[in-house]
PAKE-317468 format. One record per atom (N, C-alpha, C): residue number from 1; x, y, z. Coordinates in steps of 0.1 Angstrom, whole numbers, plus 2048, in hexadecimal, padded with zeros to 3 digits. Layout:
residues N
nr,c1,c2,c3
NUM,X,Y,Z
...
//
This chain:
residues 188
nr,c1,c2,c3
1,A3A,E6A,CA0
1,A46,E66,CA7
1,A45,E6A,CB7
2,A49,E66,CBE
2,A4A,E68,CCE
2,A54,E70,CD0
3,A56,E79,CD5
3,A60,E82,CDB
3,A62,E80,CE9
4,A6F,E7D,CEF
4,A70,E79,CFB
4,A6F,E87,D04
5,A6C,E85,D13
5,A68,E8F,D1C
5,A75,E93,D21
6,A76,E9E,D24
6,A82,EA3,D2B
6,A80,EA6,D3A
7,A8B,EA4,D43
7,A8D,EA4,D50
7,A90,EB3,D51
8,A8E,EB6,D5F
8,A90,EC3,D65
8,AA0,ECA,D62
9,AAA,EBE,D63
9,AB6,EC3,D60
9,ABA,EC1,D50
10,AB1,EBF,D47
10,AB2,EC0,D39
10,AB6,EB0,D34
11,AB5,EA7,D3A
11,AB9,E99,D36
11,AAC,E93,D31
12,AAB,E8D,D25
12,AA0,E85,D1E
12,A9F,E79,D28
13,A92,E77,D2B
13,A8A,E6E,D31
13,A83,E60,D29
14,A86,E55,D2A
14,A82,E4D,D1E
14,A71,E4D,D22
15,A6F,E4B,D14
15,A60,E48,D12
15,A59,E3D,D18
16,A61,E33,D1B
16,A5C,E25,D21
16,A68,E24,D2A
17,A62,E25,D37
17,A6B,E25,D41
17,A71,E16,D45
18,A68,E0C,D40
18,A6D,DFD,D45
18,A74,DF9,D38
19,A79,DFF,D2E
19,A82,DFC,D26
19,A8D,E0A,D23
20,A9A,E08,D25
20,AA3,E12,D20
20,AA3,E16,D12
21,AA7,E21,D0E
21,AA8,E24,CFF
21,AB0,E1C,CF7
22,ABD,E17,D00
22,AC6,E11,CF8
22,AC7,E02,D00
23,AC0,DF7,CF9
23,AC0,DEA,D01
23,ACE,DE5,D01
24,AD2,DDC,D0B
24,ADD,DD6,D0F
24,ADF,DCA,D04
25,AEA,DC3,D02
25,AED,DBA,CFB
25,AE3,DAE,CF9
26,ADE,DAA,D04
26,AD5,DA0,D07
26,AC8,DA1,CFE
27,AC5,DAE,D02
27,AB9,DB2,CFA
27,AB7,DB3,CEB
28,AC3,DB6,CE7
28,AC7,DB9,CD8
28,AC9,DA9,CD3
29,AD1,DA2,CD7
29,ACE,D94,CD2
29,AC1,D8B,CD4
30,AB9,D8F,CDE
30,AAD,D89,CE1
30,AA6,D8D,CD4
31,AA3,D9D,CD0
31,A9E,DA1,CC5
31,AA1,D9D,CB8
32,AAD,D98,CB8
32,AB5,D95,CAA
32,AB1,D87,CA7
33,AAF,D7F,CAF
33,AAB,D71,CB0
33,A9B,D6F,CAD
34,A94,D79,CAF
34,A87,D79,CA9
34,A84,D81,C9B
35,A7E,D77,C92
35,A7D,D79,C84
35,A71,D87,C86
36,A6F,D85,C78
36,A62,D90,C77
36,A53,D89,C7E
37,A4C,D95,C82
37,A3E,D8F,C86
37,A43,D8D,C97
38,A4E,D8B,C99
38,A4D,D87,CAB
38,A50,D75,CAA
39,A51,D6F,C9F
39,A56,D62,CA1
39,A63,D62,CA5
40,A65,D54,CAA
40,A74,D53,CAE
40,A7B,D4B,CA4
41,A86,D4F,C9F
41,A8F,D48,C92
41,A99,D42,C99
42,A9B,D34,C96
42,AA8,D2D,C99
42,AB5,D33,C91
43,ABD,D34,C99
43,ACC,D38,C94
43,ACD,D45,C98
44,AD6,D4A,C92
44,ADC,D57,C97
44,ADA,D60,C88
45,AD8,D6D,C8D
45,ACF,D77,C85
45,ADE,D80,C7F
46,ADE,D85,C72
46,AE7,D8D,C6E
46,AE1,D9C,C70
47,AEC,DA5,C6C
47,AE7,DB2,C6C
47,ADD,DB7,C69
48,AD6,DB1,C5D
48,ACB,DB4,C58
48,ABC,DAF,C5C
49,AC1,DA5,C66
49,AB7,D9C,C6B
49,AB2,D8E,C67
50,AB9,D8B,C5C
50,AB4,D7D,C57
50,ABE,D72,C5D
51,AB8,D69,C62
51,ABE,D60,C69
51,AC6,D55,C5F
52,AD2,D51,C66
52,AD9,D48,C5C
52,ADA,D39,C66
53,AD5,D31,C61
53,AD7,D22,C65
53,ADA,D23,C76
54,AD9,D17,C7B
54,AD9,D15,C88
54,AE6,D1A,C8E
55,AE9,D26,C95
55,AF4,D29,C9A
55,B01,D28,C90
56,AFF,D2A,C83
56,B0A,D27,C7A
56,B16,D30,C7C
57,B12,D3B,C7D
57,B1B,D46,C7E
57,B21,D48,C6F
58,B19,D44,C63
58,B20,D47,C58
58,B18,D52,C52
59,B1E,D5C,C4A
59,B16,D68,C43
59,B0A,D62,C3E
60,B00,D6D,C39
60,AF3,D6A,C35
60,AF6,D66,C25
61,B01,D6C,C1D
61,B03,D66,C10
61,B07,D59,C0F
62,B0B,D54,C1A
62,B10,D45,C19
62,B05,D3D,C20
63,AF9,D40,C23
63,AEC,D38,C26
63,AE8,D2F,C1E
64,AE6,D33,C12
64,AE3,D28,C06
64,AEC,D20,C00
65,AF7,D22,C04
65,B05,D1B,BFD
65,B05,D0E,C06
66,B00,D0C,C10
66,B02,D02,C17
66,B03,CF5,C12
67,B10,CE9,C12
67,B0F,CDD,C0C
67,B12,CDE,BFE
68,B13,CEB,BF6
68,B1B,CED,BE9
68,B28,CE7,BE9
69,B32,CE9,BF3
69,B3F,CE4,BF1
69,B3D,CD4,BF0
70,B35,CCF,BF7
70,B32,CBE,BF6
70,B30,CBC,BE8
71,B24,CC0,BE2
71,B20,CBF,BD6
71,B2C,CBF,BCB
72,B33,CCB,BCB
72,B3C,CCE,BC3
72,B47,CC6,BC5
73,B4C,CC1,BD0
73,B56,CB7,BD2
73,B51,CA8,BCA
74,B45,CA5,BCF
74,B40,C9B,BC7
74,B41,C9A,BBA
75,B3D,CA5,BB2
75,B3E,CA6,BA5
75,B4C,CA6,B9F
76,B55,CAC,BA4
76,B63,CAE,BA2
76,B6B,CA0,BA2
77,B65,C97,BAD
77,B6C,C8B,BB0
77,B66,C80,BA5
78,B5A,C7F,BA2
78,B54,C7A,B95
78,B5A,C7C,B89
79,B5F,C89,B86
79,B63,C8F,B78
79,B72,C88,B7A
80,B79,C8A,B87
80,B86,C84,B86
80,B87,C75,B84
81,B7E,C6C,B87
81,B7D,C5F,B86
81,B7B,C5C,B75
82,B72,C65,B70
82,B6E,C65,B62
82,B7B,C66,B5B
83,B81,C71,B5E
83,B8C,C75,B54
83,B99,C6C,B55
84,B99,C66,B62
84,BA4,C5C,B65
84,BA3,C50,B5D
85,B97,C4C,B5C
85,B93,C3E,B57
85,B95,C41,B46
86,B90,C4C,B43
86,B93,C4F,B34
86,BA1,C4E,B30
87,BA9,C54,B39
87,BBA,C56,B39
87,BBE,C49,B36
88,BB9,C40,B40
88,BBD,C31,B41
88,BBB,C2A,B35
89,BAE,C29,B31
89,BAB,C25,B23
89,BB1,C2A,B18
90,BB5,C36,B18
90,BBC,C3C,B0C
90,BC9,C36,B0D
91,BCD,C34,B17
91,BDE,C2F,B16
91,BDC,C20,B14
92,BD2,C19,B19
92,BD1,C0B,B15
92,BCF,C08,B06
93,BC7,C10,B01
93,BC4,C10,AF2
93,BD0,C13,AEA
94,BD7,C1B,AEF
94,BE4,C1E,AE7
94,BF1,C12,AE6
95,BEF,C0D,AF6
95,BF8,C02,AF9
95,BF4,BF4,AF0
96,BE5,BF2,AEE
96,BE1,BE6,AE7
96,BE5,BE9,AD7
97,BE3,BF6,AD3
97,BEA,BF9,AC5
97,BF8,BF8,AC1
98,C00,BF9,ACC
98,C0C,BF9,ACB
98,C0F,BE7,ACA
99,C07,BE1,AD2
99,C0B,BD3,AD2
99,C06,BCC,AC3
100,BFA,BD1,AC0
100,BF5,BCD,AB3
100,BFF,BD0,AA8
101,C05,BDC,AA7
101,C0D,BE0,A9E
101,C1B,BD7,AA1
102,C20,BD2,AAA
102,C29,BC9,AAD
102,C28,BBB,AA8
103,C1B,BB9,AAC
103,C18,BA9,AA6
103,C16,BA9,A98
104,C10,BB2,A91
104,C11,BB4,A81
104,C1F,BB5,A7A
105,C26,BBD,A80
105,C35,BBD,A7C
105,C3D,BAF,A7E
106,C3A,BA6,A88
106,C40,B9C,A88
106,C3A,B8F,A7F
107,C2F,B91,A7F
107,C26,B87,A75
107,C29,B8A,A65
108,C2D,B96,A63
108,C2C,B9B,A53
108,C3E,B97,A53
109,C45,B98,A5B
109,C53,B97,A5B
109,C57,B87,A58
110,C4F,B80,A61
110,C51,B72,A5F
110,C4A,B6B,A51
111,C3D,B6F,A4F
111,C37,B6B,A44
111,C3F,B6E,A38
112,C44,B7B,A36
112,C4D,B7B,A2A
112,C58,B74,A2A
113,C5C,B70,A35
113,C68,B62,A32
113,C62,B56,A31
114,C54,B55,A2F
114,C4D,B45,A2D
114,C4D,B41,A38
115,C4D,B42,A48
115,C4D,B3D,A4F
115,C40,B43,A59
116,C35,B3F,A52
116,C25,B46,A58
116,C23,B42,A65
117,C22,B33,A67
117,C1E,B30,A72
117,C28,B35,A80
118,C34,B36,A7D
118,C3C,B3E,A86
118,C3B,B4B,A8B
119,C35,B53,A81
119,C32,B5E,A80
119,C25,B60,A87
120,C1C,B58,A85
120,C0F,B55,A8D
120,C12,B55,A9B
121,C19,B4F,A9C
121,C1D,B47,AAD
121,C20,B55,AB4
122,C2B,B5D,AAC
122,C32,B68,AB4
122,C29,B74,AB4
123,C1E,B74,AAB
123,C13,B7F,AAB
123,C0C,B7A,AB5
124,C07,B70,AB9
124,C00,B6E,AC3
124,C05,B6F,ACF
125,C11,B71,AD2
125,C15,B72,ADF
125,C17,B84,AE1
126,C1D,B89,AD7
126,C1C,B98,AD7
126,C0E,B9F,AD7
127,C04,B9A,AD1
127,BF8,B9F,AD0
127,BEF,B9F,ADE
128,BE6,BAB,ADD
128,BE0,BA9,AEB
128,BD3,B9E,AE8
129,BCE,B99,AF5
129,BC5,B8D,AF3
129,BB7,B92,AE8
130,BB5,B89,AE4
130,BAA,B8A,ADA
130,BAD,B8D,ACD
131,BB6,B90,AC9
131,BBD,B99,ABE
131,BBA,B8F,AB3
132,BB6,B96,AA6
132,BB6,B8C,A9A
132,BC1,B93,A8F
133,BC9,B87,A8A
133,BD1,B8B,A81
133,BCC,B88,A73
134,BCE,B90,A6A
134,BC9,B90,A5D
134,BD4,B92,A52
135,BD9,B84,A4B
135,BE6,B86,A42
135,BE0,B85,A33
136,BE4,B8B,A2A
136,BE5,B8C,A1B
136,BEE,B90,A15
137,BF1,B89,A09
137,BFC,B8C,A02
137,BF6,B95,9F4
138,BFF,BA0,9F2
138,BF8,BA7,9EC
138,C07,BA9,9DD
139,C07,BA1,9D5
139,C11,BA2,9CC
139,C1D,B9B,9D4
140,C27,BA4,9D7
140,C32,B9D,9DC
140,C37,BA3,9EA
141,C29,BAA,9EF
141,C28,BAF,9FE
141,C1F,BA6,A05
142,C24,BA5,A11
142,C1D,B9E,A1C
142,C16,BAA,A26
143,C07,BAA,A27
143,C03,BB5,A2C
143,BFD,BAE,A38
144,BFE,BB3,A44
144,BF7,BAC,A50
144,BF0,BB9,A59
145,BE5,BB5,A5F
145,BDE,BBF,A65
145,BD7,BB4,A71
146,BDB,BBC,A7F
146,BD8,BB5,A8B
146,BCD,BC0,A90
147,BC0,BBB,A91
147,BB3,BC0,A9A
147,BB2,BB9,AA7
148,BAE,BC4,AAE
148,BA9,BBE,ABC
148,BA0,BC9,AC1
149,B95,BC5,AC9
149,B8A,BCC,ACD
149,B8C,BCC,ADC
150,B90,BD4,AE3
150,B95,BD6,AF0
150,B89,BD7,AFB
151,B88,BD1,B03
151,B7E,BD2,B10
151,B7C,BDC,B14
152,B70,BE3,B13
152,B70,BF0,B19
152,B5F,BF4,B14
153,B5F,C02,B1A
153,B50,C07,B15
153,B4F,C0C,B08
154,B5B,C10,B01
154,B5A,C16,AF2
154,B5C,C0B,AE7
155,B53,C0C,ADE
155,B54,C01,AD3
155,B5C,C03,ACC
156,B6A,C02,ACE
156,B75,C06,AC5
156,B7F,BFA,AC2
157,B80,BF9,AB4
157,B8D,BED,AB1
157,B9B,BF7,AAF
158,BA5,BEF,AB5
158,BB2,BF4,AB4
158,BB8,BEA,AAB
159,BBF,BEF,AA1
159,BC5,BE6,A99
159,BD5,BEE,A95
160,BDE,BE4,A90
160,BE9,BE4,A8E
160,BF0,BE0,A7F
161,BF6,BE6,A76
161,BF7,BDF,A6A
161,C07,BE2,A66
162,C0B,BD7,A60
162,C19,BD6,A58
162,C1B,BCE,A4C
163,C23,BD4,A46
163,C26,BCC,A37
163,C36,BCC,A36
164,C37,BC0,A2D
164,C45,BBB,A2B
164,C45,BB5,A1F
165,C51,BB8,A16
165,C54,BB1,A0A
165,C57,BA5,A0D
166,C50,B99,A03
166,C53,B8C,A04
166,C63,B8B,9FE
167,C69,B81,A05
167,C77,B7D,A06
167,C79,B76,9F6
168,C83,B78,9F1
168,C86,B71,9E4
168,C86,B61,9E6
169,C7E,B59,9DD
169,C7C,B4B,9DE
169,C74,B46,9E6
170,C6B,B52,9EB
170,C5D,B4D,9F6
170,C54,B4F,9EB
171,C4A,B45,9E9
171,C3E,B48,9E3
171,C33,B4B,9EA
172,C28,B52,9E3
172,C1C,B59,9EA
172,C16,B4B,9F0
173,C13,B40,9EB
173,C0D,B31,9EE
173,C15,B2E,9FB
174,C22,B32,9FD
174,C2B,B2E,A09
174,C28,B3A,A15
175,C24,B43,A11
175,C22,B4F,A1A
175,C16,B4B,A24
176,C0B,B47,A1A
176,BFC,B45,A1E
176,BFC,B36,A26
177,C06,B2B,A20
177,C03,B1F,A28
177,C10,B1E,A32
178,C19,B26,A33
178,C21,B25,A3E
178,C2C,B1D,A3C
179,C2E,B15,A30
179,C3B,B11,A2E
179,C41,B16,A24
180,C4F,B16,A29
180,C58,B1B,A22
180,C62,B13,A18
181,C64,B16,A0C
181,C6D,B0C,A07
181,C7A,B0A,A0C
182,C80,B02,A0A
182,C8F,B00,A0D
182,C97,B0A,A09
183,CA1,B12,A11
183,CAB,B1B,A0C
183,CB5,B16,A03
184,CB8,B1D,9FA
184,CC5,B16,9F2
184,CD1,B17,9FE
185,CD9,B0D,9FD
185,CE6,B0C,A05
185,CE4,B07,A11
186,CD7,AFF,A13
186,CD6,AF8,A20
186,CD0,B00,A29
187,CD1,B0F,A29
187,CCC,B16,A35
187,CBF,B13,A39
188,CBB,B15,A48
188,CAA,B14,A4A
188,CA4,B1F,A45
//
């Protein structure tokens, strides 16, 4: 290590007269922009000498995170779209289930009275598009199931079911064929 020389009045004389002991700011900034080995490094240097992007002004611990916010926002947006689509699909499935149940109730009620054709027409109006009603007589009960396969990505079948007791004076054959016998007293 080189010791500075002392002058006659006791003051230190720099060992290199062409450079002062404390360089001015321009010299420090110039040296900071040069990386290891004297190579010039683009950007601004941090306190430890590592360059951070071209004049970014960001701390060195953020240098590797450039663009991360954009990627995270894109992933969050894609997830938000997927969750929204799933929620809309779930609401549509519940609505289709309610419509199937309403159609099954109406068909069962009308078929139990012996007016199956009117019940089928009402069920066709109430049920979602593409619904398939199934009517069967089980003793003195009319059991109706309405199934539909909604348009969507999931292979799901939505159904609604209803049961009604056959009215007195109506036969099982009348329920299946849709022709009710004349009511006593002339009532339709």
